[in-house]
VEXRO-859679 format. One line per field, with one value per residue: residue number from 0; residue in one letter; x, y, z of N, C-alpha, C in turn. Coordinates in steps of 0.2 Angstrom, whole numbers. Example, Ala and Ser with C-alpha at 12.3 -4.5 7.8 and 13.67 -1.06 7.14 Angstrom:
2
num: (0,1) .
residu: (A,S) .
n_u: (66,64) .
n_v: (-28,-11) .
n_w: (39,35) .
ca_u: (62,68) .
ca_v: (-22,-5) .
ca_w: (39,36) .
c_u: (66,64) .
c_v: (-16,0) .
c_w: (39,39) .
//
This chain:
83
num: (0,1,2,3,4,5,6,7,8,9,10,11,12,13,14,15,16,17,18,19,20,21,22,23,24,25,26,27,28,29,30,31,32,33,34,35,36,37,38,39,40,41,42,43,44,45,46,47,48,49,50,51,52,53,54,55,56,57,58,59,60,61,62,63,64,65,66,67,68,69,70,71,72,73,74,75,76,77,78,79,80,81,82) .
residu: (M,I,P,V,D,P,G,T,V,T,T,I,R,A,I,D,E,G,S,E,E,L,F,G,G,L,W,P,F,I,K,R,T,L,M,L,F,L,P,L,W,V,L,L,L,C,W,A,A,G,L,P,N,I,V,S,A,L,F,S,G,L,S,L,S,V,I,V,A,I,E,R,Y,K,L,R,Q,I,A,R,K,D,N) .
n_u: (-384,-376,-370,-353,-343,-326,-316,-322,-321,-308,-305,-312,-306,-293,-295,-299,-288,-280,-282,-275,-262,-262,-259,-246,-239,-235,-231,-238,-251,-247,-242,-254,-261,-253,-254,-268,-269,-261,-265,-270,-258,-250,-257,-256,-242,-239,-246,-239,-228,-230,-237,-250,-268,-275,-266,-260,-271,-273,-261,-263,-274,-269,-261,-269,-272,-260,-261,-272,-266,-256,-263,-270,-260,-255,-267,-267,-255,-258,-269,-262,-254,-263,-268) .
n_v: (-375,-371,-356,-354,-345,-342,-340,-347,-360,-362,-361,-371,-382,-380,-383,-396,-403,-406,-419,-427,-426,-435,-447,-447,-453,-455,-444,-431,-433,-434,-421,-413,-417,-413,-399,-398,-400,-390,-378,-384,-390,-379,-372,-382,-382,-369,-369,-379,-372,-363,-352,-339,-344,-336,-330,-342,-346,-336,-336,-348,-346,-337,-345,-351,-342,-342,-355,-352,-342,-350,-359,-351,-345,-357,-360,-349,-351,-363,-358,-348,-357,-364,-354) .
n_w: (-337,-322,-317,-311,-300,-304,-294,-283,-287,-287,-274,-268,-274,-269,-255,-256,-260,-249,-245,-254,-249,-239,-245,-246,-236,-219,-213,-217,-211,-198,-196,-198,-187,-176,-178,-175,-161,-156,-149,-136,-132,-130,-120,-109,-108,-104,-92,-84,-83,-73,-75,-73,-75,-84,-92,-98,-105,-114,-122,-127,-135,-144,-151,-160,-170,-176,-183,-191,-199,-206,-213,-222,-229,-236,-243,-252,-259,-266,-274,-282,-289,-296,-305) .
ca_u: (-378,-376,-363,-349,-337,-319,-313,-325,-319,-301,-305,-314,-300,-287,-297,-299,-281,-277,-283,-270,-256,-262,-256,-239,-236,-238,-230,-244,-256,-245,-242,-260,-263,-249,-257,-274,-268,-256,-267,-270,-251,-247,-260,-253,-235,-239,-249,-234,-222,-232,-240,-257,-272,-278,-260,-260,-277,-271,-256,-266,-279,-265,-258,-275,-271,-254,-263,-276,-261,-252,-268,-272,-254,-256,-272,-264,-250,-262,-272,-257,-251,-269,-268) .
ca_v: (-376,-366,-352,-354,-341,-346,-340,-352,-366,-363,-362,-378,-386,-380,-386,-403,-405,-408,-426,-430,-426,-441,-453,-446,-456,-454,-437,-426,-435,-432,-414,-410,-419,-408,-392,-398,-400,-385,-374,-388,-391,-372,-371,-386,-380,-363,-371,-382,-367,-360,-345,-339,-348,-332,-329,-348,-346,-330,-339,-354,-343,-334,-350,-352,-337,-345,-360,-349,-339,-355,-362,-346,-345,-363,-359,-344,-354,-367,-353,-346,-362,-365,-348) .
ca_w: (-333,-317,-318,-305,-299,-304,-287,-278,-289,-285,-266,-267,-276,-264,-249,-257,-261,-243,-244,-258,-245,-235,-248,-246,-231,-212,-210,-218,-206,-191,-196,-197,-180,-172,-179,-172,-154,-154,-143,-130,-129,-127,-113,-104,-106,-100,-85,-81,-81,-67,-77,-71,-80,-89,-97,-102,-110,-119,-126,-131,-140,-149,-156,-165,-175,-180,-187,-197,-204,-210,-218,-227,-233,-240,-248,-257,-263,-270,-278,-286,-293,-301,-309) .
c_u: (-378,-369,-360,-344,-330,-315,-315,-322,-312,-300,-307,-309,-294,-289,-297,-293,-278,-277,-278,-264,-256,-259,-249,-235,-239,-237,-235,-249,-254,-244,-249,-263,-260,-252,-264,-274,-263,-259,-268,-263,-248,-250,-257,-245,-234,-241,-243,-228,-224,-236,-248,-262,-274,-272,-259,-265,-276,-266,-259,-271,-275,-262,-263,-274,-265,-257,-267,-271,-258,-257,-270,-266,-254,-261,-270,-259,-253,-266,-268,-255,-257,-269,-262) .
c_v: (-370,-363,-353,-349,-344,-346,-345,-359,-367,-364,-369,-383,-386,-383,-394,-407,-408,-416,-430,-430,-432,-447,-452,-450,-454,-447,-432,-427,-432,-424,-410,-411,-414,-401,-392,-397,-395,-381,-378,-389,-384,-371,-375,-384,-374,-364,-374,-378,-363,-353,-345,-342,-343,-331,-336,-348,-341,-333,-344,-351,-340,-339,-352,-348,-339,-350,-357,-346,-344,-358,-357,-345,-351,-362,-354,-347,-359,-363,-350,-351,-364,-360,-348) .
c_w: (-328,-317,-311,-305,-300,-297,-282,-280,-287,-277,-265,-269,-271,-257,-250,-258,-255,-242,-248,-254,-241,-238,-249,-241,-224,-210,-211,-213,-199,-191,-195,-190,-175,-172,-175,-164,-151,-148,-136,-127,-127,-121,-108,-103,-102,-92,-81,-79,-76,-69,-75,-77,-85,-94,-101,-107,-115,-124,-130,-137,-146,-154,-161,-171,-179,-185,-193,-202,-208,-215,-223,-232,-238,-245,-254,-261,-268,-276,-284,-291,-298,-306,-314) .
//
C-alpha cells in the first residue's frame, strides 16, 4: 500500500466536497458562477464609472485576491470539520 500524508487526504476531500453542494439546488451553482465572473464585472463597473483603464484593471485584479481568500477560508473550515 502506498503511504499517503493525512493532510493531503484532507485537502483532496475538501476540494471534492464542492460537487456535493451542487445537489443542494440551483443557488450553490449560481454562487460559484458569480464568483467566477467577479473580476470581469468589477472591470466593467469601473470602466462604466469612467475610471482610467489601469485603475479598472487594478481593482479587477484585487477582486481575484478576495476570491482566493474566500476559498482558502472554506477549505480551512472543511479541514477543521474533518479533524
